[in-house]
N, C-alpha and C positions, 0 to 999 in steps of 0.2 A: 393475568393482565392487570396492570395497575390502574386504579381509578383516577389517579392524578393526570394521566395522559391518555388520550384516546388511542384506540387501535390504529386509526388512520395516521396520527402523528408519529407513532412508533414505526409504522410501515414506511412512511415518508423518510424518516431518518435512516431506516435500514436500507432503503433504495439509494440514498445519498452516500452512505458508507460503502455500499457495494460498488457504486460508480467511482468513488475515490480510489478504492482498492484496485479496480480494473485499470484506471489511468496510471496509478503509481506502478503497477506491475509492467505496463507497457513501457513506461519511462525507464524503469530499472533494467528491463530486458534490452532496450535500445542502448543504454549506456554500456552495459556489459558487451553487447555486440560490437559497438564501436571500439571498445578497449581491446577486444580480441582481434578485430581486423587490423589494428595497428600494433599488435604485439611484437612483430619482427622489425618494425620501423624504429629508427633512432628517435627517442623521445626523452623529454625531461622527466626524471623520476618524480619530481614534485607534482607535475601535471597528472601523471598516472595515479599517484597516491590520492590526489584530489578527486579524480574521477571515480576511483574505487570507493572512497569515503562517501561520495554522493550516492552511489548505488547502494551501499550498505545502509545509509541513513534512510533511503527510500524503503528498503526492505524492513527496517525497524518500524517505520510508520505503517507499513502494510500489516505487520504483526499486531500493532496496537489497534488498527482498524478491525482486524480479525477478532480480537478480544471484544471490541465494542459490538461487532456484528453478532457474535455469539450471545452477548448479554441481551441484545435487542430480540434475538430469536427466542431466548428464554422468556423474556417478558411476554412474547406473543404465544408462548406455549408450543413453539416449534422445535425446540432443541431436544 
């Protein structure tokens, strides 16, 4: 545990990171569900690509948040 930040501050940040991850996972899952539901419908390829890109960007953010989560857990001696 670093002396620069209190354990409470690190735990608060960890909680926020985990909440952000959960929300982004829900959003990415919903986007992919919507894309799949309309897979057989005639659609503009640009719209589909935009939606897929948005889902992939959310998944990239989730991965970055997971890295931050692990770093915070390491600070707390939990990893």
